[in-house]
C-alpha positions in Angstrom: -29.6 26.3 -112.8 -32.3 28.2 -114.7 -35.4 26.3 -115.7 -36.0 25.2 -119.4 -39.5 25.4 -119.3 -40.7 26.6 -122.8 -37.1 26.5 -124.5 -36.8 24.9 -127.9 -34.2 22.1 -128.1 -33.0 20.3 -131.3 -31.2 16.9 -130.4 -29.6 15.1 -133.5 -29.3 11.3 -133.4 -32.5 11.6 -131.4 -34.1 8.3 -132.4 -32.4 5.7 -130.1 -30.1 5.3 -127.1 -28.5 8.4 -125.7 -30.2 10.8 -128.2 -33.5 9.6 -127.5 -33.0 9.7 -123.4 -31.6 13.4 -123.7 -34.8 14.3 -125.9 -37.0 13.1 -123.2 -35.4 14.1 -120.1 -35.4 17.6 -122.0 -39.1 17.3 -122.7 -39.8 16.4 -119.0 -37.7 19.4 -117.5 -40.1 21.6 -119.7 -38.6 22.2 -123.1 -40.2 21.6 -126.6 -38.1 19.1 -128.5 -37.4 18.8 -132.2 -35.7 15.4 -132.7 -33.5 14.5 -136.0 -31.9 11.6 -137.5 -31.6 9.7 -140.7 -34.0 7.2 -139.8 -37.5 8.4 -139.8 -39.7 5.8 -138.1 -37.5 6.2 -134.9 -37.7 9.6 -134.8 -41.2 9.5 -135.5 -41.7 7.5 -132.5 -39.6 9.7 -130.2 -41.5 12.7 -131.2 -44.7 11.0 -130.0 -43.4 10.2 -126.9 -42.4 14.2 -126.4 -45.8 14.9 -127.5 -47.4 12.7 -124.8 -45.5 15.0 -122.5 -47.7 18.1 -123.6 -44.7 19.7 -125.2 -44.5 21.0 -128.7 -42.2 18.4 -131.0 -41.1 18.1 -134.7 -39.2 15.5 -136.3 -37.0 16.0 -139.2 -34.8 13.5 -141.4 -31.3 14.7 -141.2 -28.1 13.7 -142.6 -25.3 15.7 -141.2 -23.0 15.1 -144.4 -25.5 17.0 -146.5 -24.6 20.8 -146.0 -27.6 22.2 -147.2 -30.0 19.9 -145.2 -27.5 21.1 -141.9 -28.1 24.9 -143.2 -31.9 24.6 -143.5 -32.4 22.8 -140.1 -32.7 25.8 -137.7 -35.3 27.5 -139.9 -37.2 24.3 -140.3 -37.6 23.6 -136.5 -38.1 27.4 -136.1 -41.0 27.2 -138.4 -42.4 24.3 -136.5 -42.1 25.0 -132.9 -39.7 28.1 -132.4 -36.3 29.2 -132.8 -33.4 26.8 -130.9 -32.3 27.7 -127.6 -30.6 24.3 -126.8 -28.7 22.3 -129.3 -27.4 18.7 -128.5 -25.2 17.5 -131.1 -25.5 13.8 -130.4 -25.2 12.1 -133.8 -22.4 9.8 -134.3 -21.0 6.9 -136.1 -17.6 4.7 -135.7 -15.4 2.7 -137.8 -13.1 -0.2 -136.5 -9.8 -0.9 -137.8 -5.9 -0.3 -137.5 -4.5 2.7 -139.1 -2.7 1.1 -141.9 -5.8 -0.3 -143.1 -8.1 2.5 -142.5 -10.0 3.2 -145.5 -10.3 6.8 -146.7 -14.0 6.5 -146.9 -14.4 5.3 -143.4 -12.0 8.1 -142.0 -13.8 10.7 -144.0 -17.7 9.5 -143.1 -16.6 9.5 -139.3 -15.2 13.2 -139.3 -17.9 14.3 -141.3 -20.7 13.1 -139.0 -19.1 13.4 -135.7 -17.1 16.4 -136.0 -17.7 18.7 -139.2 -21.6 18.1 -138.5 -21.9 19.4 -135.1 -19.6 22.6 -136.5 -22.1 23.1 -139.3 -25.3 22.7 -137.2 -23.8 24.9 -134.3 -22.6 27.5 -136.8 -26.4 27.8 -138.2 -27.7 28.2 -134.8 -25.5 31.0 -133.6 -26.8 33.9 -135.0 -30.2 33.2 -133.4 -28.4 32.7 -130.0 -26.3 35.3 -130.2 -29.3 37.7 -131.2 -31.2 36.5 -128.0 -27.9 36.5 -125.9 -29.3 32.9 -124.7 -27.8 29.6 -126.2 -26.8 26.2 -124.7 -25.0 23.8 -127.2 -24.4 20.2 -125.7 -21.9 18.1 -127.8 -22.0 14.3 -127.2 -18.4 13.4 -127.2 -17.1 10.3 -125.7 -14.0 9.3 -123.3 -12.5 8.7 -126.6 -12.0 12.5 -126.6 -9.6 12.1 -123.8 -7.5 8.8 -124.7 -6.7 7.3 -127.6 -8.5 4.0 -129.3 -6.7 0.8 -130.4 -8.2 0.1 -133.8 -10.4 3.2 -133.2 -8.4 6.2 -134.8 -11.2 7.7 -136.7 -13.5 8.0 -134.0 -11.0 9.2 -131.3 -9.6 11.8 -133.6 -13.2 12.9 -134.2 -14.2 13.1 -130.5 -10.7 14.8 -129.4 -11.8 17.5 -132.5 -15.2 17.6 -130.8 -13.7 18.6 -127.6 -11.7 21.1 -128.7 -14.6 22.6 -130.9 -16.5 22.8 -127.9 -13.8 24.8 -125.9 -13.1 27.3 -128.8 -16.9 27.9 -129.1 -17.2 28.3 -125.2 -14.9 31.1 -125.3 -16.5 32.8 -128.4 -20.1 32.9 -126.5 -19.0 33.5 -123.3 -19.8 37.3 -123.4 -22.7 36.7 -125.9 -25.0 34.6 -123.7 -24.0 31.0 -125.3 -22.5 28.2 -123.4 -21.0 25.0 -124.8 -20.1 21.9 -123.3 -19.4 18.1 -123.9 -20.5 14.7 -122.2 -17.9 12.2 -122.5 -19.6 9.0 -122.0 -17.7 5.4 -121.5 -19.6 2.3 -122.6 -23.2 3.0 -122.7 -26.1 0.6 -123.1 -26.6 1.4 -126.5 -26.7 -0.1 -129.9 -23.2 1.2 -130.5 -22.1 -0.8 -127.6 -24.1 -3.9 -128.9 -22.1 -3.5 -132.1 -19.0 -3.6 -130.6 -19.6 -6.6 -128.7 -20.6 -8.1 -131.8 -17.5 -7.2 -133.6 -15.3 -8.8 -130.3 -17.3 -12.1 -130.9 -16.7 -11.9 -134.5 -13.0 -11.4 -134.0 -12.2 -13.4 -131.0 -14.8 -16.3 -130.9 -15.6 -15.3 -127.3 -19.1 -15.3 -125.9 -20.9 -11.9 -126.0 -20.8 -12.3 -122.1 -17.1 -12.7 -122.4 -16.7 -9.9 -124.4 -19.0 -7.8 -122.4 -17.1 -8.5 -119.2 -13.8 -7.7 -120.8 -15.1 -4.4 -122.2 -16.2 -3.7 -118.7 -13.2 -5.1 -116.5 -11.5 -1.8 -115.8 -14.7 0.2 -115.0 -15.0 0.8 -111.2 -18.7 0.1 -111.0 -18.5 -2.8 -113.3 -21.3 -2.0 -115.5 -22.0 0.0 -118.7 -23.7 3.5 -118.2 -27.3 4.0 -118.9 -28.5 6.2 -121.4 -30.8 8.0 -118.9 -27.5 8.9 -116.7 -26.1 10.8 -119.8 -29.2 12.6 -120.3 -29.3 13.8 -116.5 -26.2 15.6 -117.5 -27.5 17.2 -120.6 -30.2 18.7 -118.7 -28.1 20.2 -116.2 -26.2 21.9 -119.0 -29.1 22.9 -120.9 -30.0 24.9 -117.7 -26.7 26.1 -116.5 -25.8 29.7 -117.5 -22.6 29.3 -115.6 -21.0 26.2 -117.0 -19.0 26.3 -120.2 -16.0 24.8 -122.0 -16.2 21.7 -119.7 -16.4 18.1 -120.2 -18.4 15.7 -118.2 -17.5 12.2 -118.2 -20.1 9.6 -117.5 -17.9 6.2 -117.1 -18.6 4.8 -114.2 -15.1 6.1 -112.9 -13.2 4.4 -115.4 -11.0 7.6 -116.6 -10.3 9.8 -113.7 -8.6 13.1 -114.7 
């Protein structure tokens, strides 16, 4: 594993949860970190935490559905803290409901943020990475990249697509110094899990504790993962020149494949 001391990372969805944990873990490992998301107060706070670790930092409002913003992001980061060496595509959204009732707008929004956005941002970063023959792309997918989700077709489709994109990019970048890997978390202690629990409570009348227990019943560890546990894998992949095209599950052993 190589040191990432002094390298520049961009983390999308970096204002909370897994993105925040990855941004801080990369900074602790020596990287300078730009933090992007749609919510400015959150990414400003995370950038302040990165700065407290004596790393260069930058925060930028970024809507992954705005192609002009995405195309301009690498240059903005380069001007502020340096060209991007490590790209972490973490931002994601979800939509619930059966396929027969899935609205066009929900499908389009999930695919735009979870799949098209990472492709556009990676595409914008690749010329510099290829020129330097150094780049690490880490896509935060989900165990839903490997299995179907009842009432979650848009999310599962987007994450399956993200895994396929990751593997294709890994093949293209293998001889050009660029690796691409995916992390596939299971249930993780994040706002998304809180929202899922609330949806179960609303739909079934169960208590929040009952809903949580049902969601984690098949997990061998009997608990959700922590964002910091996902971040540990991101740091590994950011520093490894020999791992590419892989999907690392952080799910307590729930899906063994």
